[in-house]
C-alpha positions as CSV (number, residue, x, y, z in Angstrom):
1,M,70.9,108.5,100.2
2,P,70.2,111.7,98.2
3,H,66.7,112.1,96.5
4,N,68.1,114.2,93.0
5,Q,71.6,114.9,91.1
6,K,71.3,118.5,93.0
7,E,71.4,117.1,96.3
8,L,74.4,115.2,95.6
9,N,76.2,117.9,94.1
10,D,75.8,119.8,97.2
11,I,77.5,117.8,99.5
12,Y,80.0,117.7,97.6
13,I,80.3,121.2,97.8
14,I,79.5,121.4,101.3
15,I,82.5,119.4,101.8
16,A,85.0,121.0,99.6
17,K,84.4,124.1,101.8
18,N,85.1,123.0,104.4
19,I,88.4,121.3,103.2
20,K,89.3,124.4,102.1
21,K,88.1,126.3,105.8
22,Y,90.5,124.0,107.6
23,R,93.0,123.4,105.4
24,E,93.1,127.7,106.5
25,Q,92.7,127.2,109.7
26,K,95.3,125.2,110.2
27,N,97.3,127.5,107.9
28,L,98.7,125.4,105.2
29,T,99.2,126.1,101.6
30,Q,97.1,123.4,99.2
31,K,100.8,122.4,98.2
32,E,101.7,121.7,102.1
33,L,98.2,120.1,102.2
34,A,99.2,117.8,99.1
35,L,102.1,116.8,100.4
36,K,100.7,115.8,104.0
37,S,97.8,113.9,102.4
38,G,99.5,112.2,99.2
39,Y,97.6,113.8,97.0
40,S,98.9,116.0,93.9
41,Y,98.4,120.0,94.4
42,A,96.5,119.9,90.9
43,Y,93.8,117.2,92.6
44,I,93.9,119.4,96.1
45,R,92.7,122.3,93.5
46,R,90.2,120.9,91.7
47,V,88.7,119.8,95.1
48,E,88.6,123.0,97.1
49,A,87.6,124.7,93.1
50,P,83.8,126.3,93.7
51,K,83.4,124.9,89.7
52,C,84.9,122.1,89.3
53,T,82.9,118.6,88.9
54,K,83.5,116.8,92.4
55,N,83.4,113.1,92.6
56,F,86.1,112.0,95.7
57,S,85.4,109.6,97.8
58,I,85.5,108.3,100.9
59,Q,88.4,107.1,101.3
60,T,89.7,111.0,99.5
61,I,87.7,113.1,102.6
62,Y,88.7,110.3,105.4
63,N,92.8,110.7,103.7
64,L,92.0,114.5,104.1
65,S,90.4,114.6,107.7
66,K,93.3,112.9,108.3
67,A,95.7,115.4,107.0
68,L,94.1,118.2,108.7
69,D,93.6,116.4,111.9
70,I,90.4,116.6,112.4
71,D,87.1,114.8,112.0
72,I,85.8,113.4,109.2
73,K,82.1,114.5,110.5
74,Y,83.4,118.2,110.2
75,F,83.7,117.6,106.4
76,F,80.1,117.7,106.1
77,I,78.3,120.1,107.9
78,D,76.5,122.9,106.2
79,N,77.9,126.1,107.7
80,D,76.2,128.2,105.5
81,I,72.4,126.9,106.8
């Protein structure tokens, strides 16, 4: 469990960066991911936006992993370490 709000924000940022990374690796636009996942383009854009407040659910992360055809665990790996 995160010890503070910064740690919680950090995990959201890591997940958002990874969603974008794997979307780009699949050569999908945000609009295409929105169509595949059932979310709106505006929602996908907010999920990936670096300066937006993050509050997406585990269900959202799971749905996006399925739309991108990757294991959900890869969204949690911090590649900036």
